[in-house]
N, C-alpha and C positions, 0 to 999 in steps of 0.2 A: 400073600400078605392084606393085612385090611387098614385102614382109615379111618379116623373117628371124625366126625364134625357135632359142634355145640350148636345145639337145639337155639342159643340165644347167640350168636354170635359178636353182636355189637354190644351185650354187657359184659362177656367177656374181654373185649377190645378195652373197655374203658376202665373193667378192674384192674388189667394191666397194667393202663397208665397210671391211675390212683396208685398202689401197692407198692408200684416198680418205682416211682417216683423217688422216695426216698433211698433209695439203690441204683443213684445215677451213674450214666455211662463215664464221665470220669472221674468218680471216685471206685469203681467196679460194678460189676454185677456178683447177684447171688442168689442163692435157691432159696425156697421157702419163704420169700417175700411176705406171707401170710402172717409171721411172727412176729413182723411190725406192729399189727392192727394192734390197738387200745381195746382191749372187752371192756372192759370197766365203767359202768354207767358212772358212777359217781365221778369217777376222774377225768371220762371225757365231758360233762358239766365244767371243766377248768380248765380248759385246752389239751388236757390229756395230762398233767402233772399229776404225778404217784409215787413217787422213790422219795421224796420229801416230806409228803403233807404224814402227819398222824393219824397211822390207820383207822380205819371204823369199819374196814369190810376184809374181807378174805382176800377179792381183788386185787390188795396193794399188794401181795406179794407176787404177783404176775410178770414185775418187771426190775424187783429188788426183793431177794427174798429175805434181807434183811428186815424189813416190815416186818414178818414173821414174829421176828423177836420182840417187836416192840409190841406188837400187838400181844401178844402172852401175857404183857402186864398188867394188862386188865381183860381179857376176855378168854372166857374157857372152853367154849365153843361159838364158833360164828359160820354160818353159811349164806350164802349171797346166790342169785339164780335168775336168767331171764325168766318175766312173766310171758313173753313171748319170742319166737326168733327175731332180732335183727334183720330186716331187710337191708342188704347190702348196694350203694350206688342207686336209691330208688327212683330217682330220677328217668332213669331206662327201662322201668315197668318191667322188671325181671324178676319174677319169681321166686325161681329156684337158686338166688344166688342169694343166701343168707349166712349171720354170723349165729352160734349159740355159745352161752358161755354157763361154768357152774363151781364155783369155789366150796371149799369147807377148811377148819381151821381147828386145830384142839392145842389150848394153850395150860399151861401150869406157872403159875408164879410161887418158888419157893419160897417168897421173903427171905426174913433173916434164917432161914435155915441154913442157908448156905452164905458165906461171905458175899458182898454188895448186892444184896437182892438180884439172886441169878432169876430169870424166867426163860421157861424154852417151849418151844411149839413147833407143833407138825402141821403139814398143810398139803392138800390135794387140792388142784384145778384141773378145767378141760376145758378146750376151746374148739372148735368143730366148725369150720366155713364148709360150707355148700356151693359145690362149682355148678350143679346143676346136671341135668340126663344128656349124654352125649348119643349120636346114633352113629352106630358101626356101621360099612360098607368095605367091601373089596376095592383091589384097586381095576378088576376089571368091571367094576358093574357099581352107579351110584342108589343103587337098590340096597334099603337097610337090612342088614342080614341079624339086626341085636340090637341091646343097648347098654349103656354102661353109664353109671351115673359117678361122676368126678365129687372128690371132696379131699381134704386136709384139714388134719387135726393133731394138735399136742397133749398129753397126758403127764400133768407137771408134779411133781414129787417133791417138798420145800421140806425143812428143817431150818428153824430160827434160833436163836439165843439172844440175851440182852442183859446189860450188867448195868448197876446205878452206881458210880465211880467220880460221881459231882454232874458230870454230863451225864446222862444215860447213852450206852453205846449198844449198838444192835447190831450183828453180822448173821449171813445165813447163805444158803445153797439152794439151787434147785437142780435136778436131776430129770432131764424132760425126755419122752419117746417122741418122735416126729411122723407122722405119717403121711404121704402125699401119694393119692393117688388119680393119674392123668388121664390112662385109660386101660384097658382090659390087659392087653401083653405089649406094649410097645407100638410105637406107629415106624414107618420111612424104611430105609435098604439094611437096615441091623439092627437083627432081632435083640432087642431090650424088654424090662418087666413091665415098664410103663409105671411103676410104684417105685417109692424108698421109704426107708424104713431105718431112721438113723435114731444115735442120741446126743443130746446136745447137754450143757451145765450153764447154769448163772451162778453169779457170786455175787454179794453185795455187803455194803457196808453202810450204816445212818447213826449220826452221833447228832443226840440233842442236850440242848444246853439250856435248862431252867434259870433264865436272868433274874426273875422275880424272886427265887429264892435265893439268889447271892445279896441282893439288894433292898430287899423290902423284911425289915427286923419283924420273927415270930413276936404275937402276942395275944391277947384274949381275943381281942375284938377279931383280929384274921381267924383265929379257931371257932370263932363264933357269930362272924356274919358276914362279909365281902373279901373275898380274896382275890387280887390281881394277879395275872396271868402273862406272861410273855414269854416265850420261847424261840429259841431260834435254832433250827437242825441245819446238817447239811448231811450231803448224801452221795456215794457214789457206786455204780452196779455195773455189770459188763456180762451181756446177754449173749448166750447161744454159742459158746465155745465147745467146738468137736473139729470132726473130719471132714472129709471132702461129702462130698453130696451128689451121688451118681443114679441113675435110672436103669442100673443094668449094663452100660456101656461104658468098660473100663475107662478108654479114652476120654469119654466127657466126663469131664466132674466140675463142680462149681464148690465154692466156699460157702459156709454156712453165712448167713447176714451175723455176724460177731457185731455188738454194738455197744459202744459207750455209752454211760448217762450219765450226767452232774445236776446237780440240782440243790435248791434253798429254799426255806421257808420261814417266814415269820409267821406265829399266830399268837395271838394277845384276846385279852376276856377279862371278863368276871366272873368268880367261880362263887357262888351260895352256898355259906357252911352251916349248918344247924345240927344239935345233938342229935337229931335223925336221918339226914340227909346232906349229901352234897352233890351240886348240880351246877352246869354252866347257865350263868345268866344271859350272857352273850359270848361268841367267840367269832374275832376275824382270822383271817386266813389269807395270806399274800404267798406267791410259791412262782420261780424259776427255774426251769428246766432245760438242757440243751442235749443233743444226741446225735450219735455223727456214726453211721455205718465202718466199719473199719477195715474194708476193703479196697483196695486199691490193685487198677487195674488195667493191663493198656492191650496190644491187637493179641498177642501169641501167651499170657501171662498172667497171673494174680498172685499178691502176696498180703496180707493183713498188716494194718498199719498198727502202732504203739498203743497204749492202754488210754491215750486219750483224743487220738486218729490229730483230726483237723479242729477240733475244741479250742477256741480261745476263751479263757474263762473270763479276761474283762469283758470285752465285747458278748457274750453270750449271757454269763449270768450277772453281770453289773450293767452293761447300756442296754439288755435285752433283744439285740440285734442280729437278727439274723445273717450269719458269713459263710463264706465258700459252699463247703454240703452240708452246714451243720443246720438244725433244725432247733430252732426257739419254743419254749413253748408256757405260756403265761395263764397264772391262774388265780382266781380271789373268790373267797366266800366269805358268806355271812350267817351264822345262826343263832337263833335264838329260844331259848329256854329248851334244850335241846328237842325241839318240838318239830322246828322248820329249819331248813339251810340253805339259802339260796346261791347257786353258783353262776359265772362264768368264766371265760377263757378266751384265748386266741394262740392260733399254732401257726408257723410260717415256715415255709419250708423253702427250697432252691424254686428257682421256677416258678409254675402256677397254680403251687399246691399251698396257699394261704385260706384257712376258715376262722369262722366264728364259733365259739360256743357257749350253751347256756344247760343249765340243769337246775334240778329242785329235789329236795329230798323232805318226807313225812315222815316222822318217827313215833314211839308212841313211849319214849324213853321220860320226857319229861310228867305226861301226864300219869304215865304207871309208877313212876319214882314219887311221885305226889299221893298217889290213894294208894300205893304201900305205906308211906310214912304215917298216913293217918291212922292206918289199920296197927301199925306197928305198938301208935302209940296208947293203944290200948289193949295190945295184947301182944306182947316182946315176943311170944314163941309161934305165934301165927305165921304160917306156911306156906297165905297165901299174898303175907304181908313181903314176906322175903323172896317169893317167886315174883311179884309184880315188882322189887326195885332190880333187881337182876335180870328182868327176861325184857328183849326189845324186839319188836316188829318196826321194821324199815321200807318207805315204800320210794324210789329212786326215778328219775327221769333227766334224760338229757338230751343234749339236738346238735349237729353240725349245723350249720347255716353259714351265708355270703361265702357261696361257692356254687359254681353251676354242677358241678359234678357231684360233689361229696354231701352239697347241701341239702336237709332234708334228711338227713339218715338218722334217725331217732334208735333212743336207748330206754328200756325198762327193765326194771329187776327189782325183788325183794329179796330181803335180808332178814333172816332170825339168827340171833345170837344170844347167849348165856353171860354176864358178866363174873367175875369171879368176888 
């Protein structure tokens, strides 16, 4: 039999401290805690809020696949990816502990071809957590006999729909393949595989109420001038539905980190409408979300809790107060001329896990739209005008701060998209 030693022991310990914090001993422990990490750069600038905010990148489907249905109303294609891997817990200077993420989606807005303006989207995303190099030794000698690379990854395949029935309702599902490689063939006295390969499912729903549509009378000024916007969005998602997880030993199984998420957001702003173009002059977003790992465990057994777990909707979403084992996320953003967006937020979890976030996004959307409209005014059949008014490049950065362990964690990504 052999044993495995990590090259960066202290980093592994603090990795476990941070990621396992949301899966607390009081409420249970679960396998695959890396599934609780939010890899979205834009979302991380807003405290991790993402299930209820209007989606602008395919990463928004990672925790709520219904966002894919909403995004398909606007985007024909979108893809975002890290410009470089994100060093996880940089305070401990472990260069081989890092996170990578890639997401993409295709959308089709069927418009009036179907009742209620149906749209449909398909998406794929992949998150990868590198745990570093392990040194393999035998139980008889500390001398290395080989090395092993530890990692965990998840491949997500998503399908989403949306319909406009007054409020716009989106719903979706994700089927995910989760793999964990913690040792070459297992350790200890029981022969195990050292790896796990499990299938999980996410389900989500989101409802947007375009309140300005109900209270502002349509007229010529609104069609060819400034249009106010005021949207209220409510959402619910349940992640990581699936069976037990075992690393080869049928007597040692853990539950999936089944998680309930509930949120709301308010988005308001001014849209500029002309005969040639429509774009946001200013946009403000305020979001609140709560989540709870639905595992209840005692000394000898465990069970899953109900659809809301310990979530108190009033305490979490109205008072924005952390309670019991429920995490609270708060986010705010302001965008100008579809060119620059500033974000900030906070996360409050049980115990010592509380931190602040901020982020910024630079987009070509505003400039490309303006140039494309000028070209279109001279040549209505110009391909260049059409391309510029639909294509977008966006660069986003975000960071955690005000926490001795996760503070300094930075995310940077680039997005390429084409609007319908």
